[in-house]
C-alpha positions as CSV (number, residue, x, y, z in Angstrom):
1,M,64.9,68.1,120.2
2,K,63.3,64.7,120.9
3,A,63.1,61.9,118.4
4,V,60.6,59.0,118.1
5,V,61.7,55.7,116.7
6,C,58.8,53.7,115.2
7,G,59.6,50.0,114.4
8,S,59.8,46.4,115.5
9,F,60.8,44.7,118.8
10,A,61.7,41.1,118.5
11,Y,63.5,38.2,120.2
12,D,66.4,36.8,118.1
13,N,67.0,33.1,118.7
14,I,70.4,32.4,117.2
15,L,71.5,28.8,116.6
16,N,74.8,27.4,115.3
17,F,74.9,24.2,113.2
18,E,78.3,22.7,113.2
19,G,77.9,21.0,109.8
20,N,77.0,22.2,106.3
21,F,73.4,22.5,105.3
22,G,74.2,21.2,101.8
23,D,75.5,17.9,103.1
24,H,72.0,17.1,104.4
25,L,70.0,18.1,101.3
26,I,69.4,15.7,98.4
27,E,69.3,17.8,95.2
28,S,66.7,15.6,93.5
29,E,64.4,15.8,96.5
30,L,64.3,19.6,97.1
31,N,60.6,19.6,96.5
32,N,60.1,17.1,99.2
33,I,62.3,18.3,102.1
34,N,62.1,16.8,105.5
35,V,65.3,17.6,107.4
36,S,66.4,18.5,110.9
37,F,69.6,20.2,112.0
38,L,71.0,19.5,115.5
39,C,72.3,22.7,117.0
40,S,74.4,22.4,120.2
41,N,74.6,26.1,120.8
42,M,71.7,28.6,121.0
43,R,71.4,32.1,122.5
44,R,68.5,34.5,122.7
45,E,69.0,38.1,122.1
46,F,66.9,41.3,122.3
47,G,66.4,42.6,118.8
48,G,64.0,44.3,116.4
49,C,64.9,47.5,114.5
50,A,63.3,49.9,116.9
51,G,64.7,48.0,119.9
52,N,68.2,48.1,118.5
53,I,68.1,51.7,117.4
54,I,66.7,53.0,120.7
55,Y,69.3,51.0,122.6
56,N,72.1,52.8,120.7
57,L,70.4,56.2,120.9
58,V,70.0,56.1,124.7
59,S,73.5,54.8,125.1
60,I,74.9,57.9,123.4
61,G,72.7,60.2,125.4
62,A,70.0,61.1,122.8
63,D,66.6,62.4,123.9
64,A,64.6,59.8,122.2
65,I,61.6,57.4,122.7
66,S,60.5,54.3,120.8
67,L,57.1,52.9,120.2
68,G,55.8,49.6,118.9
69,T,54.2,46.4,120.1
70,M,55.2,43.3,122.0
71,G,53.4,40.2,123.0
72,S,52.4,38.3,126.2
73,D,56.1,37.2,126.6
74,A,57.4,40.8,126.7
75,N,58.4,40.9,130.4
76,Q,62.0,40.0,129.9
77,Y,62.5,42.5,127.1
78,I,60.7,45.3,129.1
79,E,62.9,44.7,132.1
80,W,66.0,44.8,129.9
81,M,64.8,48.2,128.5
82,K,64.2,49.6,131.9
83,K,67.6,48.4,133.1
84,N,69.1,50.4,130.2
85,K,67.1,53.5,131.0
86,I,64.9,53.2,127.9
87,N,61.4,54.6,128.1
88,T,58.8,51.9,127.7
89,E,55.7,54.1,128.0
90,Y,54.8,53.7,124.3
91,I,55.2,50.0,124.1
92,K,51.8,48.3,123.7
93,I,51.4,44.7,124.9
94,I,49.2,42.6,122.7
95,N,48.3,39.8,125.1
96,E,46.8,37.5,122.3
97,S,50.2,37.4,120.5
98,Y,53.8,36.6,121.1
99,T,56.5,39.2,120.6
100,A,58.0,39.0,117.1
101,Q,60.4,36.1,116.9
102,A,63.3,35.3,114.6
103,Y,65.0,31.9,114.5
104,I,68.3,32.2,112.7
105,T,70.4,29.0,112.1
106,T,73.9,29.4,110.7
107,D,76.1,26.5,109.4
108,N,79.9,26.3,109.3
109,Q,79.9,27.9,105.9
110,A,78.1,31.0,107.1
111,N,74.9,29.9,105.3
112,Q,71.8,31.0,107.1
113,I,68.2,29.8,107.4
114,T,65.9,32.2,109.1
115,T,62.3,31.7,110.1
116,F,60.4,34.9,111.3
117,H,57.1,35.2,113.1
118,P,55.8,38.8,113.2
119,G,53.4,38.2,116.1
120,A,52.5,41.4,117.9
121,M,54.4,43.5,115.3
122,Q,51.3,43.1,113.0
123,Y,49.4,45.4,115.4
124,A,51.8,48.3,115.4
125,D,49.2,50.6,114.0
126,Q,47.4,50.5,117.4
127,V,50.1,52.6,118.9
128,K,49.9,56.3,118.3
129,I,52.7,58.8,118.3
130,P,52.3,61.3,121.2
131,T,50.8,64.6,120.0
132,D,52.0,66.8,122.9
133,Q,54.3,68.8,120.5
134,T,57.5,67.3,122.1
135,I,58.5,65.3,119.0
136,S,60.6,67.1,116.5
137,L,62.1,64.2,114.5
138,G,60.8,60.7,113.5
139,L,62.2,57.5,112.2
140,I,60.1,55.0,110.3
141,S,61.9,51.7,110.4
142,P,60.7,48.1,109.5
143,D,57.5,47.2,111.4
144,G,54.0,45.9,110.7
145,R,52.8,47.2,107.3
146,D,49.9,49.2,108.6
147,G,51.9,50.6,111.4
148,M,54.6,52.0,109.1
149,I,51.9,53.7,106.9
150,Q,50.0,55.0,110.0
151,H,53.0,56.4,111.7
152,A,54.3,58.2,108.6
153,K,50.8,59.8,108.2
154,Q,50.8,60.9,111.8
155,L,54.3,62.5,111.4
156,I,53.1,64.3,108.3
157,E,50.0,65.6,110.0
158,M,52.2,66.8,112.9
159,N,54.5,68.5,110.4
160,V,57.4,66.5,111.9
161,P,60.3,65.6,109.5
162,Y,61.2,61.9,109.4
163,V,63.8,59.4,108.2
164,F,62.5,56.6,106.0
165,D,64.2,53.3,106.6
166,P,62.3,50.6,104.6
167,G,64.8,47.8,105.3
168,Q,63.5,44.3,105.1
169,G,60.0,45.6,105.2
170,M,60.3,46.9,101.6
171,P,58.6,43.9,99.9
172,M,55.4,44.7,101.7
173,F,54.9,47.9,99.7
174,N,54.1,48.6,96.1
175,K,55.5,51.5,93.9
176,E,52.9,54.0,95.0
177,E,53.4,53.3,98.7
178,L,57.1,53.6,98.5
179,E,56.7,56.9,96.6
180,F,54.5,58.1,99.4
181,F,57.1,57.3,102.1
182,T,59.9,58.8,100.0
183,S,58.1,62.0,98.8
184,N,57.2,62.9,102.4
185,A,60.6,62.0,104.0
186,S,63.4,64.3,104.6
187,W,66.1,61.6,104.9
188,I,66.1,58.1,103.3
189,I,68.4,55.3,104.3
190,M,69.0,51.8,102.8
191,N,71.8,49.4,102.4
192,D,73.1,48.7,98.9
193,Y,71.0,45.6,98.3
194,E,67.8,47.3,99.5
195,F,68.5,50.3,97.3
196,K,68.8,48.1,94.2
197,M,65.5,46.5,95.1
198,Y,63.9,49.9,95.8
199,C,65.0,51.1,92.3
200,E,63.6,48.1,90.6
201,I,60.2,48.7,92.2
202,T,60.0,52.5,91.8
203,S,62.3,53.1,88.8
204,F,63.8,55.9,90.8
205,T,67.5,57.0,90.7
206,V,69.6,58.8,93.2
207,S,68.9,62.1,91.4
208,N,65.2,61.5,91.6
209,I,65.3,60.9,95.3
210,V,67.5,63.8,96.4
211,Q,65.3,66.5,94.8
212,N,64.0,69.2,97.1
213,D,66.9,68.9,99.5
214,K,66.2,65.3,100.5
215,I,69.3,63.4,101.8
216,L,69.9,59.8,100.7
217,I,72.3,57.4,102.6
218,I,73.3,54.1,101.1
219,T,75.3,51.8,103.4
220,N,77.5,48.9,102.2
221,G,78.9,47.2,105.3
222,D,82.7,47.2,105.7
223,K,82.9,48.9,102.3
224,G,81.6,52.1,103.8
225,S,78.6,54.3,103.0
226,N,77.6,57.2,100.7
227,I,75.6,60.2,101.5
228,F,73.9,62.1,98.7
229,K,72.4,65.6,98.8
230,G,71.6,67.6,95.7
231,K,74.4,67.1,93.1
232,S,77.0,66.4,95.7
233,S,78.0,63.1,97.4
234,L,80.1,62.1,100.3
235,S,82.0,58.8,100.8
236,I,82.3,57.6,104.4
237,S,84.8,54.7,105.1
238,T,84.1,52.1,107.8
239,P,86.6,51.7,110.6
240,K,88.7,48.6,110.2
241,I,87.9,45.9,112.8
242,E,90.6,43.2,113.4
243,S,88.2,40.5,114.8
244,P,84.6,41.1,113.8
245,K,82.2,38.9,115.7
246,D,78.6,39.5,114.6
247,P,77.3,41.9,111.9
248,T,73.7,41.6,113.0
249,G,72.4,45.0,114.1
250,C,75.2,47.1,112.6
251,G,72.8,48.8,110.3
252,D,70.6,49.8,113.2
253,A,73.6,51.2,115.1
254,Y,74.4,53.2,112.0
255,R,70.9,54.6,111.9
256,A,71.1,55.7,115.6
257,G,74.1,57.7,114.6
258,L,72.1,59.3,111.8
259,V,69.2,60.2,114.1
260,Y,71.6,61.6,116.7
261,G,73.5,63.7,114.1
262,I,70.3,65.2,112.7
263,M,69.1,66.1,116.2
264,K,72.5,67.8,117.0
265,N,72.6,69.6,113.6
266,M,75.9,67.9,112.8
267,S,77.6,68.2,109.4
268,L,77.0,65.3,107.0
269,E,80.6,64.2,107.3
270,A,80.3,64.1,111.1
271,I,77.1,62.2,110.9
272,G,78.7,59.7,108.6
273,E,81.7,59.2,110.8
274,L,79.6,58.8,114.0
275,S,77.2,56.4,112.3
276,S,80.0,54.2,110.8
277,A,81.9,54.2,114.1
278,L,78.7,52.9,115.9
279,G,78.3,50.2,113.4
280,A,81.9,49.2,113.7
281,L,81.6,49.1,117.5
282,K,78.5,46.8,117.3
283,V,80.3,44.3,115.1
284,Q,82.8,43.6,117.9
285,S,80.0,42.1,120.1
286,F,77.7,39.1,119.7
287,G,74.0,40.1,119.7
288,T,72.5,43.5,118.8
289,Q,72.4,45.2,122.3
290,N,75.4,44.0,124.1
291,H,78.0,46.6,123.2
292,T,78.9,49.6,125.4
293,I,79.9,53.1,124.2
294,N,83.7,53.6,124.3
295,N,85.9,56.8,124.3
296,D,86.3,56.7,120.5
297,I,82.5,57.1,120.1
298,K,82.3,59.8,122.9
299,K,84.9,61.9,121.0
300,L,82.5,62.0,118.0
301,L,79.4,63.1,119.9
């Protein structure tokens, strides 16, 4: 069983501001902001939903490929993927664009200001899912709007079941489009905040979504996750971490566990435990692709 992960690839530029944003803002002048934050520390990480998910999947030995778009500055990322034995055959380079870029600045109160440039991600619809009948599971994760719609339609035409993961891409879609993704998906996964937003747009409830044997997963960070199927639900706890370093990418690690568990026909409880353990492992490292699989994870595979 081979899975295809459709989604974004991005460079995450992470900066730390040692002060407090609020100390540099004048409340009466918020409509006329001209402010600069001096950041002594900066690091550049490999990111993007598809990039993070495929990193985790390959790390745990899954037979999976990813597809998406990068820009003219992709060389460093491509080399990183090859170093980690990740197939790059279905990564299309858009020479007229940069790879998607996120600039994330965090102050000493954990407030964040993020600027995101989609770049090549906007052309994800130019990459087609291979039709050689080797793909048996798909994941639609945040990407360019047209790419997400196109890849879902391709999987439907190929009669390949897929996981729908709208994530931060949800505001791009209206009620009818979200209903299209949901009605054709076999599994739907969101975090708690995304699910509330989804319900506001669609007026759906958990019971609406899990009709026809669909499975819904709602994650909530260190508070755990819930898996719904039919009239039953399962609560999965998150392993306790003594010194968490960076939550960025934990959701993507969780999703890799979900894809792996489906591929291996694992029970819902086993899928939840593996997914939560992968998310907890990621939180112990800075960046989204710097953690390595340990024996605790291997015991769950």
